N, C-alpha and C positions, 0 to 999 in steps of 0.2 A: 293258949299261948298269947302273951301280950303283944299287941300290935305296936311295933316301934316306929312305924311310918308316921311322919309329921302330918297332922291333919291340915287340910287346905283351909285357908281363912274363909269364913262365911261371906258369900257374895253380898255386896252392899245393895240395899234396896234403892231403886231409882227414885229421885225426888218427884213428888207430886207437883202438879202445876201450881197449887197454892203455896207449896214450900219454895218453889222457884221464884214466884212473885214476891214472897216475903224476903228472900235473900236479896233480890234486886232492889226492893224498897229500902232495906237496911243499908245496902251499899250506897244508894243515892243519898240517903239521909246523912250518912257519915261524910260523904263528899261535900254536901251542902254545909255541914257543920265546920269542916276544915276550911272551906272557902270563906265562910262568915268570920271565922277566927282570924284568917289571914287579912281580910279587909279591915277588921277591927284593929289589928296590930298596925296595919299601914296607916289607918286614920289617926292613931295615937302618936305617930311620929311627928316631931316638930317639922314644920315646912321651912326649908331654907329661905332666909329673908330676901336674898338677892333674886332668886328665881321667882319668888312670890311677887316681888315688885315688878319684875319683867312681865309675868303673866297678867297682872292687873292692868298694866299699860296696854298690852296687846288686846285684852278683852274690852277695855274702854274704847279702843279704836275699832275693834271688830266684835260687836256684841254677839254675833252668831257663834263665837268660840267660847261663850260662857259655858262652863261645865264640860268643855271639850279639850281643855288643856290639862295635861297631867304633869306632876312634878314627882317622879319616882325617887329622886335623891338629889343631893347637892350637885350643882352644875349640870343638871339634866332637865329639859322640858320637852314634851312632845304633844302633838295634837292627835285627836281622832281623825279619821279620814275626812278630808274636805273635797269640794268639787274643784275642777280645773280652773273655772273662771274666778274662783276665790283666791287662787294662789298668788298671782302676780302682785296685786295690791298688798298682800301680806308680806311677801318676801322683800318687796321694795321698802316697806315701812320698817321692818326689823333690821334691814341692812343699813338704811340711811339714818334711822333715828335711835336704834338700840344697839348698834355696833356688831350685828351678826353679818359681817361683810366677807366671810370666808366660807367656802363650801368644802367640808372635809371629804365628803363622798356623796354619791347618789346610789340608792339601792332600789332594786325592783323586786316585787313579790307577786307571784301568781296565786290568787286566792279563790280560784274557781271561775265564776262568771266575770270577775273583775281583775284588773291589774291594780296594784298600788305602787306608787313611786314615792320613795322617802328621801327627802332632801335634808342632809345633815349640815345645818348652818352653825358656824362657830363664832363666838365672840372671844378673840384672843386676849382681850384686856382683862376680862374677869373669869375666863376659863369655862364659861357656860356653853352648852350645846343645845340648840333648838331643832328638834327633828319634826319636820312638817310632812305629813302623809297625805298624798293626793291620789284619789281614786279615779278610775275610768273603766267603762265597760270594755270587755274584750272585743266586741264587735265594732267598737269605735275607739281603738287604741291610738289616740293622737294627742300629743302634748306639745306645747311651745318650748323652744329652747330658751334657756336663761343665760346664754353665753354673752348677750349684750350687757348683762349686769355683772356676771362672774366669768371672767375670761378663761379661767382654768378648768372649766367643767366639760370641755369638748369630748374627752375620751370617756368620761362617766356617762354622758348622754349616748355616745356611740355604743356603749355596752347595752343600753336599753334597746337599741335597734337590733344589734346582733343576737343577743341572748333571749329577748322576749318578742321581738317583732313589733315593738312600739314605734310608731312614726313620730319623730321629733322634728317639728317644723322649724325652719329658719336656722338650721345648723350651718356652719361654714361649709362651702362646697368643696368637693374633691377629697374628702376624708377617706383614709383607707379603712378596711375592716378592722374592728377591735372589739373583743380580744380574739375573735375567730380568724383563721388564716384566709388570705385571698383564695378565691376559688370555692369557698364554702357556699353551698346552695342558699340562695336568698330566702327561700321559704322554710328553712330549717332553723328552729330557735330552741336550743337545748335546755333552757330553764323554764320553758312552758310545761305545765303539767300534762298537756295533751301531746307533747312531742313523742314521736315514735322512732327510735333510732334504727329500727329494722327497715324503715323506708328511705334511709340515707344511701346514696351511692358513694360508698367510701372510696371506691377506686378513683373517683374524680378528685377527692380531697388528697389522697395519697400522691397522685400524679402531680398535683399542684405543689405539694410540699417538696417533692423530689426536684421539681423544676426550680423552685425558689432556692433550695440548697445548692443546686448546680450553678445558679446565677451568682450566689454569694461566693462559692468557691472560685468561680472564674474571676470575680472582682478582686478577691484576696490575692490570687496568683498573678493578677495583672499588676 
């Protein structure tokens, strides 16, 4: 009598170590080929003239930035990470001499052992943006305020304090928390990679929020 039951597929043989290594090598080679093709395509693009002229002026003034300024597209320039002591002379020069006199925003990034702070400087006359990346070790996360040069950066810098625990020296005194609420624990910084929310005393934060809401309600009713 013919067996109508479907036959189970044959079990696949596990890969040998040599086969695994061959597959890994092939994947790495394909990745390297894609990256090389992407770099070649990027290199073949025409460099925007305005941004190239800006980069050349900056490099002439600060030779350490040679081969460390990138122009990914029109209206955009950025630096590789520079040291803190290199930053003030650079931003003063580009603000005073090249028209980058407006800070669109300031970003922070936790990259493991270091923090990087990215200053997005804009030239509103030609539409260019110059992003300057400044690095600092986590165990010495201190940077100077630039509010003496750019008055509107106060709350951007306050974000660095609240969200990363970066110490910003010479900020205006008496600033409130931002963007975290009053009552948020001073040692809790939610954009750090090592932040552990389970160690937060959320009851304190909730109580503070209720207190603030009650205060606002009383003010509105008054």
